[in-house]
C-alpha positions, 0 to 999 in steps of 0.5 A, a space after each residue: 500500500 502507498 499513501 497518496 494525497 491522504 488516501 490509501 492507494 492499493 498498489 498493483 503488484 510489481 508490474 506497475 513499476 514498468 513505466 513503459 507499459 511493457 506489461 504481460 497484458 499490454 498489446 506491445 508485449 502480446 503482439 510484438 515482443 513475445 511473438 518476435 522472441 518466440 520466433 527467434 528462439 524457435 529458429 536459432 540453433 539450440 546452443 544459441 537459445 539462451 543468448 536469444 532469451 538473454 538479449 530479449 530479457 535485457 531489452 525487456 528490462 531496458 525498455 522499462 527501466 533504462 539506466 537501472 540496467 547498470 544496477 542489475 548488471 552490477 548485481 549480476 557481476 558481483 554475485 557471479 564473482 562472489 559465487 565463484 570465490 565462495 565455491 573455490 574457497 577451502 578455508 571455512 572462515 574465509 568462505 563465511 566472510 565472502 558469504 557475509 559480504 555477498 549477503 550484505 551487499 545485496 541487502 544494502 542495495 535493497 535497503 537503499 533503493 527501497 527504504 531511503 525515501 521512507 526514511 527521509 520522509 519520516 525524518 522530515 515528519 519528525 523535524 517538522 514536529 520539532 519546528 526544524 527545517 526539513 532536509 532536501 531530498 530527491 526521491 529515488 525511483 524504485 528499480 524494477 524487480 529489485 526485490 525479486 532479483 535480490 532474493 534470487 542472488 541471495 539464495 544463489 550465494 547461500 546455496 553455493 556456500 552450503 554446497 547445495 548448488 554448484 557455482 555457475 562458471 558462465 556469466 551469460 547463464 548466470 545473467 539469464 537466471 537473474 534477468 529472465 523476463 518471465 519472472 523478473 517483474 512479479 516472480 515467482 522466486 526461483 532458486 538456482 539449484 532448481 533451474 541450473 540443469 535446465 539452463 543447458 539441457 532443455 528441449 523445444 517441445 510442441 506439447 510444452 509450448 502448447 501447455 505454456 500458451 494455455 497457462 499464459 492465457 489462463 493467467 491473462 484472463 484472471 488479470 484482465 477479466 476478473 482482477 481488473 474489474 474487481 479492482 476498479 470496484 474496490 477502488 471506487 468503494 475505498 475512495 468514498 468518504 466514511 459518511 457515504 460508506 454503508 455496511 453492505 457497500 463496505 463488505 462489497 469493497 472488502 470482497 472485491 479487494 480480497 478476490 482482486 489481489 488473488 486473481 491479480 497476483 496468481 494471474 501474473 504467476 500463471 503467466 510467468 509459469 506459462 512463459 517459462 514452459 514455452 521456453 522449456 523451463 519447469 518451475 514450481 507453482 506459486 499459489 495453491 488455492 489459498 482461499 480454501 485454506 482452513 487455517 492461517 498457517 495453511 493459508 500462508 503455505 498456499 499463498 505466494 509459495 516461493 516467498 514463504 518457502 524462501 523465508 522458511 529455508 533461508 531465515 527461519 530454519 537457519 535461526 533455529 526454527 522451532 527446534 530451540 523451544 517455544 520462546 525462540 520459535 515465536 521470536 523467529 516467527 515474529 522476525 520472519 514476518 517483520 522482514 516479510 512485511 518490509 520486503 513487501 513495501 516501505 510503509 508503516 502498515 
């Protein structure tokens, strides 16, 4: 959520950060970018297909962000190099220091770009309460997909450190893992160890492409035919003054919003899964009918599965999980959900 003009504006998922309109549902993507990319991918020799996807992904990101391609390029180069250093290291303490450096670099980048504006705004609010002149601050635009490619990079260096995955020696292949356009703007979060073998060993299969097209069409329908109309209704209701808001209308707004956020995000996940299948990649599901869950715990396991699994495997379990007594388990859970909230956006809610 972002607060704009004193009202609570519900931000669409990450794709709205694309300034150019290169959304999965845009005519530019559907009728020009995707067909041309698919045609080139199909026509070139198998050994050149990764190059086609990398060029297409770089173009996709540049179209939306321009100068921030340098930031992503730096992230790719640094994490690739640190992965090789961590993998080759024989001294356990040295490897741990390199891992700490990699994680710190990724989190520092995410913190600066995602939370600097929020920190400056709150500092100025505090200064205003003290009758002190505010500091001059130019808002820093949020780079496209920074939350996702940062978590991809962290999972990569951690898995290489734990010997759960081999470090990738090919810089173009690692760049493709970070920049692959189907998952760049709204996930799912893909781990290197789950996709590494597919980088060099996948086939162009007509049945897989057909499934991918159907899955993409399903996600597109969720977004355009269900989520967008429901979102428009919820926006109108949430914009009403309290004096104009009756109880039935308030419940209607809540119901529309509840369904809109599911069909919007799961729709983008379906489109990403479909696109990945069209290019020969198989990735895990990101939603599993969360609204049939019978408890909050079950709901958490069914909603944005790639994110909840990431926090479980890279934060909750390393902190000790529930193996060190109830007090430690609850503290770990509180920290996980606090950081999960921070990952979703820089605002007090």
